[in-house]
N, C-alpha and C positions, 0 to 999 in steps of 0.2 A: 522440733520434729515434722517431717511433712506427713500427709494423710496416709501415704502409702505403708509407712512403716507400722501402721496400727493394723492395717487391713485387709496387706497382702498376707497370703499363706505364706506359714513358717515351715521350712523342711526339715529335713532328717542332716545330722552331722556325717562327714563320710566315713565310709567303712574301711577299714584300715590293711584288710587283707582281702584277698578271694581265693576261695578253696576250689579243689577238683578232688573228683572221688573215685575209687575205682572198684571194688568191691564187697560185698557183704559177708559178716556182720562187723567186721572190723575195719572202718577204713579213715588210713593216713589223709589228714590234708595238706596240700602246700599252699603257704601264702606268702607274704610278703615279709620283709624283714622287720621286726618288731619295733615301733617307734620307743619301748623301753626293753631295753637288754640286760643283761646280767650285770654289765659295767657302762650303761648309758639310760640315763632317765630324766625326766622332766623336771628341774629342778627350780621353776618357778610358781610350783604348787607354793597355796596360801600367800605368795607375795600381793603387796598393793601397791597401785602406781601413784606417781605424779604427773603431772602436766605442766605443759606452759600456756595451756589455753585458758582465757579470761571470760568464756562467755558462761552465763548461768544458767542452768539447768533447773525446768521446775520439775519437782519431785511430785506434786501434787497434794503436798503436804501443807501447804500456806497459800495465798494468794500472788506470792512474789517467786520468782525463780532462787534456788536455794545453794546448788551446788555447783562446782567446774566439772566433777567425775560424778557421773551417774553408777551406781552399783559399783563401785573400786573392787570388791571382790569375787566379783562373779566370773570375770574373765580366766581366773585362777584356782579356781575351786574344784578341777578334776572333773565336772559333768560337762558332757559333749550332747546331750538331750536338749534340744530346744523346747525351753520352758517361756518361750516370748520375752519380750526388752527386760521384763522384771529381771532376768537371768542374763543380760549382757552389761557389758560394761561399755561405756560411752562417754567421749566428749564432744561437744561442736566445735566447730571449723571456724563458724561466724552466724550471724543474724539471717535468719531466712525472710526475704523482703517481697517475695511474688515476683512478676515479673517474667521475662522469657528466660533470665538465669538464676531466678529466685535471689540473688544479692550474691551466687559464686564468684564474681571478679573483686569483689571486696574480701573474701574469705582467706586465711591465713593455714600456711600448713602447721597441725598442731601434731604434738605427741603424747603416747602414754612411756612413760620413763619406769624401769624396775631395777632395783638394787638387790644382786643375787647373793650379797653378803659376802662375799669374796671372791677373786679371780677364780674363773672357772673354764674349762676346755669345751666352749660350746662348740656342739657338731651341727646343729641345724635350730630352727625357730620355723612353727607351725603355726600360722594365722589362721582361724577360723572367723570369716566375716558372717554377714548376716544370714545367708545361706535362705535366698527368697527362692521359693518353688517357680512362681510363676513372674518371674520377674528376668530380665539380664541387668546385673549390677556392674558398673564399670568404679572402681577405686580409683579415687585421683591422687596421683602423688605418691603413692606407696612407698616407703621405703624403711629398712633397717640401719641401725647406726649403733656400735658397741664402742667401749670404753672402759677405762681403768680409772678415769676421775668423773666425779660428779657431774662436774661443771662441762664434761665433754672437751674441754680445750685439747685433748688431743682424742681422735677417735679414727673409727675406721667404718667405713659404710659397706656393709656386706651386701646390699641389692639397692636398687634403685636411685634416685626416685623414677617410676616408672607408673603409669595406671595399670591396673591389675583387673581383667574382668573374669566374672563369674555368671555362667549359663545356665539353662535350666537345666543341661546334660552334666556341667560341672560343678554345679552349686552343694554338692556333697560334700566335695574335697575340701582338702586345706590347702593353703597357698603356703608352700615348701622352700624355707628359703637355707641353703646350704652355701658356708662361708667357700670362699677360695682355699683350693688344700686340705678339703676336710672339717678343719678345725679353727678355731680360734680362740687364743685366750682373754676374757675379759670380766668385769664385775656390772657393768651397768649396759643395759640394753633399751635402746630408744625407738619405738613404733611409729614412723609419721604418716600423716595423711592430710588429705586436703577437702573433706566430703566424699561425696558420691553420687554418681548417676544411675537415675532407674528407669528401664523402659516395662514397662507391662506388657507381658505378651499375651493377654487375655484382652486388650483394649490397645487403645492409640495412645494412651496417656505416658509421658517421658515427663521428667524433670531432676532435677537436684535436689538432694537432702546434704543437711549441714552435718549430719551425723558421721563420727568415727566410732563405730560400733563393733563390739568384737564378744562372741559368745564364749570364745575360749581360747588361749595362748599359750603353746606350750614352748619353753629354751631347753633343749636336750643336748644335756654336757655327762663328760664322762664321772661316773660316781664312785666316790670313795667306800672303801670295802666298809666302813659304819653305816652309811648310807643304803645298804641294801638287806633290809630286816627279814627275819625269818617269815615273818608274816606275808611279803610279797613274794615268797620260793615255795610256802607252803600250800597246796590245793584244797580246796575249799569247796565241798558240794552246798551251793547258795541256792539250789531249788528245795534242799530240805527245810519243812517248816512254812513254804510260801506257797500262797493261793494263787493259781494263775488267774489272769482274766480270760473268759470263755466266752467269744462273741457265737451269740447266736442264743438257741434255747436254753433255759437253765439246765446245768448239767445235776447228776446226782451221784453223790458218794465222792465229792471232789477231793476230800481230804486223803482219799486212797493214794492219791497222784502221788505221793511223795512220804509214805510214811515209813520208807525203808524195807519193805516188802515186795519183792518179784512174786507175786501169788494172784491169784484168782479174784482177789478182792478187788474189783474194778470199779475205777471212776472213769463214768459215761457223760462222754459228749452227746447229748440227746439231738442235734441236729443231724438230719440225713444227707449223705454224699457229702461234698468238699467243703468244708471248714474249718477253722483255726482256735487254737488257745495259745496264750503267751505268758511267759514270766517275763516281768517288769521290774526293773530296781534302779533304785536311786542313784547311785555308783555306777562307775564305768569299771570291766572285769576286762582281765584278759583270759579269755574262755579256753581249756585246752583240751576237755574233752566232756562229750554229750553222749549219755545214754537213755535211751526209751525202750521199754519193755511194752508191747502192745499184746492184746488177744489174738492169739495166731490165728494163720488166715492170709486169703488172699487179699491185696489192696490195690484200688485203680492206682492210686499215687501216695507217698510219701515226700513231703519234704521239711527240712527244717534249717532254720535260717536265723544268722545274728543281725540285729541292728543297733545304731545308735539313739534311736528315737522311736518311741514305741507305734507309730503311726504308718512305719515304712514296713515294707515286706521282707526288708533286708537282704544280705547275700546269702546264697543256698550254699550251706555246708554238706548239707545231704538231700539230693532230691531223683528221684525215680520212680519208673511207673510200673505197673504188674509187678507189685511184688510180693512174693510169700512169706509169711512171718513165722519162724517156727517158735520153738520154746525158747531160745537164747533173745538176748535183747540186742537192738540195733546198738551199735558202740560208734561214734564218730570221733575220731583225733582230729581236732585242729589247733591253731593258734592265733584266735583274732578278738580282738577288742570292740567290746559291745555291753549295751546295756539294756538289750531285749534280745529274747531268745522265742521264736514263736515255730509252731508245729502245726503245719497245715495236713491234714490226713484227709482223704476218700476212701473209705472201705469199699462202698459201693452207695449206688443211690439209695436203696432202700434200708440202709443199716448204720445204725449210729457208730462211733468209737470209741473203744473201751482200752483206758490206758491202765496198767498195773503199777508202772512207777517211772520216774523222771528222775534224773540226775545232773545236774549242770555244776561241773568240776572246774572252777577257775581260781586265779589269784588276784589282787586288788591292793591297794595302799587303806582302804578301810571295807570293813563289812556290816558297818552300821546300816542298815535298812528301816531304822525305825523311822516313824513319820513326825512331821512336826507338832508340836504342840501348841495350841490354842493360846495366844496371847494377846489382850487385847489393845487395841492402838493406842496410842493416846489422843485424846480427843477430848474438846470441851464439853461434849454433851458426855457425862459420866455418870449420872442419875438415873436410876432405872426407872422408869415412868410407866413401862405396861407388859407383862410377860405373860404367857403359859410354858408349861413346862409340860403338859402332859403326862401328869404324873397321877389322873383320876383314874375311873372305871369305863367313862365315857368323856365325849366331847364336850366343853364349857361352852354352850347354847348362847349364853349371857355375852361372851366375847364373841363369838363366828357364827356368821350364816353358812349354814350346809345347803349348795345348792342342788336342786333336785328337780329331775325332767330336763334340764336344758342338754339340747343337742350342739354339740359344737367340734367342728372338724370330722374324727373319726368315733366320738365315743358320746353315751349319755350320760351328763353326769347324777348323779343320785345318792342318797342319803346311805345305803349298804354300801357304798365303795369307800366309804371312808371310817375311821375308827379307832380306837386303842388298842393298840398290841404289847403284850408282856413278853420279856425277855429275860427271866430270872429276875434279879432286881431292878432291870431296866424297863423303859415304860416310853413308848413311842407312837405318835401319832401315824397312823399308816394310811395311803391315799393309795389304793388298789386299782390297779389295771387288768381287767380281764376280756378276753376275747369270747361272744356268744357264738358265734358261726354265723350267725344271721338276724339281720336288723328284726325279724317277725319276734326270733327267740328274746331277741335283746330287751323289744318294747314289751314284753308278755313278763321278764322278770323284772323290770326295774321303772316302767311307766316311761311317760314321754309329754312334754309340754311342748306342742307342735309350734309355737311361737309364729304359727300361720305361715308356715314354711315347709317343703318338702323334705324327707329324709334321701339320702343318697344310697341307695340300698346296696350297692356292691362295697360302699367303707363304713356305712353305720354299722358296726357290728358290737362295739365295743364298751362297755362297761368303764368308767372312770370318775375321779371324784375334785371336789374342787371347796377349797375354804375361804372365806373372806369375812373381814371384820367392818364391811360399809354396814354405814348406819349405827354401827356400836362402837367402833372407836375408831379414830383417825388422828393424826400430829401432822404438824407442820416444823418442819427442821428437828433434825436430830440424827440418831444413829440406830439403824433396825441388824440385829444380827442374828440368823436364823442356822442351827445346828442339824443338818439332814446329809442322809446317804438316799442319792438316786438311784431310781430305776433305769435302766437304758433297754438297748438294741435298736434295731431299725424302726424308726417312724414313732418311738417313745419319747414325750417331751415334756419332763419334770419343769418347773417354773416356782421362781421366788419374786414376785414382783409389786409392785403401788400403783394405784390408781388415784387418781383426783375423786375427793369425796363428794363433791359438788358437779363430777363428770364435766369438766371443762375440756374443749379442745382434745389435744391428743395426750395428756398429760401424764406422762407413763414410766417409771423406773425400772430395769430389770436389774434384780438383785443376781439371780441366777436364770439363765434357759439352758438347757441340756438338752442338745441335739442325740437322741439314744445310738445313731449309725456313727458320730466322730466321739468315741467314748474319751476323750481325752481333751476335749474341749469344752471351756465354761462360758457360756457369752455375759458381758455384764454390758448394759445398755441404756441410754439415755433418748426417752421419745418425745417431741416437743412440738408446738403449731398447733396448725388445724390443716388435717385432713384436704386435701383437694386442694389448698393453697399455699401454706408453707410449712408442712411437716416434713422435718425431717429428724434422723436418728444420729447415734454418736456412740460408737459401741467399740469392744475389743473382745477377742476370741484368747481366752487364758488357758494356755495348755500347762500340762501335768506330764511328768514320768510315769505316771500309772493312769488307768482308767479312774476319771472320778467316781465311779459307782463302785470301787473297789473299798470304800471307807467310807466314815462320816468325815465332813468339813465343815467349817463356819463358813457362809457365807452372808458378807456384809457390805453395808453400804452407809457412808455419814454424808447426810444430806445438809447443806448451810445454804443461805442465799447469794454465797460466792461460789461455790464450787459442788462437785457431788463425787466423792471418793468412794472407790471398791476395794476391798479386800479379801483376800480370802485366807482362813487360819491365820488372821492378824497380819498378814502381809499385803501390803499395798499394791494394786495391781494395775490400776486407772482412775484417770480423772477425766471429769467434762465439767468446760464453762461455756462450751457453745449454746448461742441462743439465747445468753444472760443479758446483752446487752444492744440488741436490736429489736426488741420488742415484741418478740414471741416467747417470753416468759422460760426460759430453756432452763430455769431455776426451780420452777414450779413454786411460785408465791402464794399457796394456797394448801390448803389441807390434802392429806393423801392418805390410804389404808391399805394394810396387806393383804394378798393374795398366796394360797398356798394350793398347786393343783399341778395333774398330770395332764397334758393334753395328749391326742393320740392322732396322727396320722395326717395327712395332706398340709396346707399351708408350707410355712419358711423348713418344717422338719420333713415333709416328704410322705409319700406313702407307706405303709408298715409292709411288710413280706407277705403277700397272700399266698406264697407257699406254706407257709407258719413253719419255717426252717430259721430265720432269720431274726425274726419278732419273738420276744417273749409271750406267751400267751397269757400269763398271770404272773403278776408283778407287783412290789411294794415300793411306794416312794417313801421313806421313813423320814419323820420329823422329830429330834428330840426336843428342841424347845425354839421357843422363838422369843426375843427380847429386844424393847425399846427404851435406849437411854435420850435422856434429854439434861439440860441442864436445869439444878435445882429450882430456879426461879423463873423457868421459862412460861411463856404465855401458851394457854390451855385451849384446846380446842370444843365449843359445844356446838349442837346440831338439833335440828328440828326436823323429822320428817312428815310434819303436818298431818298427823293423824286425827289430831282433836283440835278445837280451837279452843282459846282460856282455860287450856289444859297445865299450865307451869306446876301446879300444884301436885301433882300426878308424879313428880319427878324429885328426887333427893336433891338437897342444896349440892350443888357440887362435881354431880353426875354429867357423864359426857351427854346425854340426851338432855335438854331443853325444851318447855314448853311456851306457849306465848301466853302472857298475861293479859293481853283483851283482843278483841276483834271486833269487827262494827257488826253490825245487822245483815249489812248487804252482800256477805260473804256464805258460803255453803261448801263442803268438802266435797269430795269427789272419789269414790272406790271404784274398782274393778268392774266392768259390765260389759253387756253385749255390743252397745253403742261404739260408734268410733270413737267420740269423745272421751268415754270411759275405758276402754279396753287397754287393759297393762301394755301389750304387744305394740303398741302406738307411741310409748313414752320410753325410751330407753337411750342408753349409749353405746352406739355400735353394736358389736357382737356380742354384750354383755348380758348376764341376767335378768330377767325381767321379774321380779317377784315385790316390786314396789308399786304398790296400789293406792296411794295417799297423795290428791292432790287438792288445791283451794281455788275455786273461782268465785266471782261474781254472780248474784243472782240474775235472773232475767232482768227484771227491772228495778235493778241498783241504780242508785245514784252516783254520784260523784265521790271522790275521796275515800271509798272504801280501805280499809287498812286491818294490818297484823301486826300488833305491838307485843314486843318481847323485853322483859326485863334482864339487861346484862352489865352489871357496873363495870365498868374499867375495858369494855369493849374496844378493838382495835380496829379488827376489818369484819366487814359481813359481806356475805355472798349469798346471792339468791340464785336460783336455778328455775327458770319459768318455761314454759311449753308454748308453741302457738302453733295454730292449724297451717297446714301447707295448703299451696296453691294446687287442686286438684287435678288440673289439666296442665301443668306446666313444669318440666322437668327436661334434664338433658344428661347425655350418659359420663359417667367420670373416669377416666381411664386410671387415675391414681385408687380409687376405691374400687374399681371393676363393678358397679355398679349405677343405677339409674340416681341420679341425684336430684333432689327438689328444691321447693323454693318454700320460704316461710311468706305468709300473708303479710308479715313486716316488709317485705322488698315489693309490696303491689298496692300500699295503701294509698289513698285519691287525697288529693286536696292540702297536701302538707300534713296529714294526720301522723299522730304520734301516739304508740300505745306502750310505752315502754314503762318498767315499772320505777317507782321513785324509793330511794331509801332517804329515812329523815333520821335523826338523833335528838335526843332531849337528856337534861342533866337534873330535870324536875319533874319530868311527866306532861309537863303542861305547856311549857315554850321549846318550839321545835326549830332545827335547825337542818334544811336541806344539805345533805352529804353530795359531794364530788362522784359521781359513779361512771365508770368504763363498763363500756359493754361487749362483750364477745360473744360472736356469731358462730356457733360449733357448725362443724359439715353436717348437712340437712338431708336427711334421708326423704326419701321421694315418698309423696301422699299413697297409702292411708297416717303413714307416720308422721307425730307431729315434729317440727322444728325445734332443737333446745337452745337457750338463749341465757347466758350468764350475765348478771349484775355485779359487779365489783364494785365494793367501796372500802378502800384502803385507806390507815392512819384517821380514822376518826376522832373529833377532838377529846383531849383531855377532860377527863371527869364525865364522859357519856354513862347513862345510866341505862337509856329508853332508847331501842333502837324500832324504827316500823319501817314494814312494806307498803306501799302505797300502790295499790291496784289502779291501772290507767281506766278512763272514762272512755266506755267503748258505744257510750248512745250515738247515733248518727255517722258512726265510722262507717267507710267502705273500702274495698278494696278490690283491683281488677282482677279477671283471670287470661288467662293466654288468648280465649278467645274473644277477649273485649269486654264480655260481663262485669258488672258492677254488684259486687255482692256484700252485704251486711257483712259487719265483726260480730258475729255473735259471742254471747256470754262465755258459750262451751269453748271459745276458738282460744283463748288466752286462760291458761292456768298455771298456777305456782305451783313448784313440785317439792321443793326442801330450801331452808337456810341453813348457814353454817356460818359461825363466828369464831373469831379468836379474841382470847379474854384473858386482861391479867392475871395472872394465876393468885395474887393478892385479894381478888375479888372474885372466885370461882365461887365461894362457901356464903356470898352474901345473901340473905333473903329480904324478898320485897317487904317493906313494911305496911305497905296499903293494899288492898285486893286489885285496885286498878289504879292505871296512872289517871292524871287530871283531862279536863275537856280539852281535846287537841286545840291547838291555836294555828293561824297559817303561818307557815316554817321561814325563819330566814333567810336570806340567798347563804350561800357558803361563801368564805372568805376569798375563794377563790370560784368565783363561778366556773362550772363546766357544763354545759349541755351536750349530750350526746349527739352524735352526728347523726343526721337524717340519714334513714336506711336508704340505698341505692338500688334501683333494679338492677340486676346482676344481668352481663349480656352473656348471652347463649349462645355456645359455640354454632358457626354457620353448618348448615348440613343435617341439623338435628329440630327436631320439633316437638313441640308441647302443646299444641293446639289440634283443633278437628282439620280435618281433610280440608282442604281448598281455601281455608280461614288464614287471613292474611295477618301475620303476626308482629307487622313492623312497628304498630302503635304500642307493644307492650314486650318488646323485645326478643320476642319469639318467631322467627323466619318461618317461612312457608314453604311448603314442600314435603316431600317424603324423609323418613331418618336415612341417613348413610349408611346406618350399622349394618353387619350381618344379618342376617333372618333370624340367626341362633340369638341376637342379645337383643332383638326388637321388644319393645316393654308392651307386655301385655298392658291392654287400657283399662284403667279404674276406672269404677264409678264413681261417680261427684259425691260431694258428701251427702249423706242422708241426713234428713234433720228432723226432730218428732216434732219443732217447733212450726214449719210451716214457712221459712226462711227461704230454704233450697230445695229442688225437689231431684230426685235419684234417675230421673228419666233423661236428665241430661247427659249424663255417664253412659245409660244404657244404650243411647243415640250414638254414642263417643265408640262404645265397643263395636258397635254393628258395623260399624263403617271403617273401625281399625280391623276387624277380620277380613274386608274386601282389601284393604291396604296390603295388610302383610301377607297375602296369598294363603290366608287360611282355608281347608278345601271346606267349601261351602257350595250347595248344589244350587245353581244359580237361581233356577226361576224361584226356589223357595227363599232364599236370598235377598232377591231384588223383592219381592213383597213382603218380607219381614220389614226390609228397609224402609218402604213406602210408609208402612203402616204404624212403624217407628217413629218415621218423621211426622206424619201427621199427629200422633199423639205428645209427640214433642211439641208442637207447635202451640196446640191446646194448651200444654202443661208451662210451656215457657210463659204465654200470658198469665194463667195462673199466677206465676211464681212474679210477673211484675205488679201484679196487683198487690199480692201478699206483702211482695217489698215495700210499695208505696204506702202500703197499710201500715207498715213497720215505721216505715219512717217520720208518717204524720204522726 
């Protein structure tokens, strides 16, 4: 399938009749002839097709294509609402090969063939094609053919072959085909097509797709007396007992809207002014009459509409302005097919709308509106490995970290926003989202960890919550299912997702992202690659017949080395294999941890409604349970956050956390502090929480070969996350990240130096072998943040019992700044933050028999030696500068001249790294800062500025000479 079929917005099915209105309170509607009258009906319901297509379609359930017809029952289930590709019947006309026509010239005419069971008097065939809202689709060589023999040895073509075009104006309508003479007798129907051509109206993209796909197909024929069941003739009030979806503020007393009583016990839609609520149905009904009783009074406008998909405004069957409503209800007579009835009412700008009663009288072939029951999908991952049912009285913090004080988009995450809520016998995790009205009130209520940034006082007024199992549980490959009920409304953004435990690249799997202003769409997405280098996303918008927030659903991902599959309520919805085979690790060959949160405003979801009418001011994201399944014999993840050294005995056998069994004397731990090399705000992954404060570095005068050793019998993989100092005066603007991008000192090393970590393995703790390591340079934040680098050692030798990380020898190593300074690499410049291992399950409970491993020996070379490539100096785009004004950066890859960025994005100049060890001087940065003020047009009084500059330059000369002497002394 071409990518557009996944990403182009899907549209509503055609409204089959339009209504015109005359007077109040009872208004008959005039509509088109029904597609199903007393003696004509759809005789294709429930039938499944055959095909001549031999092209196999990948269902996402395995690594190879499996079927010739995808979703064979979808086009004849009587459902007209757009539920995405999973609710369409599809065959392929050929292979997509890329190039100018994507292989179209080699495609075949393919058909779907239906058996009606007996010869019927066919009066029409209605084809509901893709219905893309933002595209013009040309369906190639469409033909409808009928016969009384299965082999079509004798047949009649009632339409085509001819192209059929669906535009943005006609994408709602069915292609209607009527036999010559009005009817034809036949038992078999063939619908032919040869793919389709798509032209996106939002861009210049256009191309061929091999898909022959239908949301619904109707074959209308004369019905026999026995085929007109009483249930289709008897009117039912389908609003009875149905809770409508209310857009905007949470309603009050909503159950009164259909309690069967037209009284003063009102259901209140609390949003002021023009707002709507909607009754949404799984089935399609023939709607005959709508009754609505409102609070008496004058209304600016009232609109009642019917649609076949919930996101549509629908076709109005009642629409009036300046309406005076008395004690009698409004009654609308109509004859229209649809599955959604919307009431859009504006009492006035200062008043909510109050509903006494709503009745919707309709007929249908089925009145079963029950939601699908969850059935676990078939999977190789069928053994429960980890879970939380949230049945206690408080959150189990042995499993979860509660993020406290972090600002993200429009909210501050805090402990008080998460908790356990009880509803009778049921117990749920509740992540509360609440508007405090102002940033100051919010900070006073929940606190704030500023991370060194400034809050947007206009947007950050919300409290919200986030749980994550980082450092407490992660897994590699398996199936994670979460039963949850999302909160919604404009700017509210609940999410279920996973990140890499060792914080590599942009490894992220979104099990669910829900944008509150689009309540019928649940996003499932895979993100991979490195930001600002080769990052990419592959996802799908999954639509539902009702707002996802109306009920609990099970959101699920199955993650294997070959592919990632997503399910909702046990139904397969999407698969991704992108990035698997191109070096970007799209299948995430490293452990990941679960995250539950509600984000607020900004970013992808857009702003909340600052008028406080479309955004619920206080709502809960409810989670019933989280469950992770793996194979019974699956390898397990072990993790050390380096809180201490030689602390293995602190952790029980088989625990997720693991401690090191030995460490050399030349190492020391680092915790959060005020210095740049201590501050947790300089050691982080993107916009993620910064509660990790444990790292290890070499001591100032340590010798070579300092190391940490872990006892990990049966170790399969090892991952080290290290942080490196950034070059304080080297940076450029990243459009991808929309921020300043920095450079690790690894990119500026002199004299061919290498300061990478080594990974070594041993079977006995005495004889060591050098492991093959691959190096991942992650996106680099600019100074003072440290750069994050990951060292991966996969497929460790069989029989491995010990793994050790060997620190680089920093003695005598220097790097160059953008200004050409040669600075020594300090022991604080290189820090190890965490170690993650994948271990054979049969050995996770093994206990080391000796206190420490034997004395280290020189490691043997790996069977296939592989030295990481020397880091290269990144090329800085022309026009941006990372050096001082007037300096030439040609020798270090930094061009001279002023930044070409607009003033609003000119980077505030940073101070040079302050050092308590006397190896660098902060005055260099002060000089750079002063020059920067003049460069960027800062409001400086020129005489004062000039005097300050001269004094600073003089001071810098003295201090630079002192720095050179100190550096010489250090190198000696």
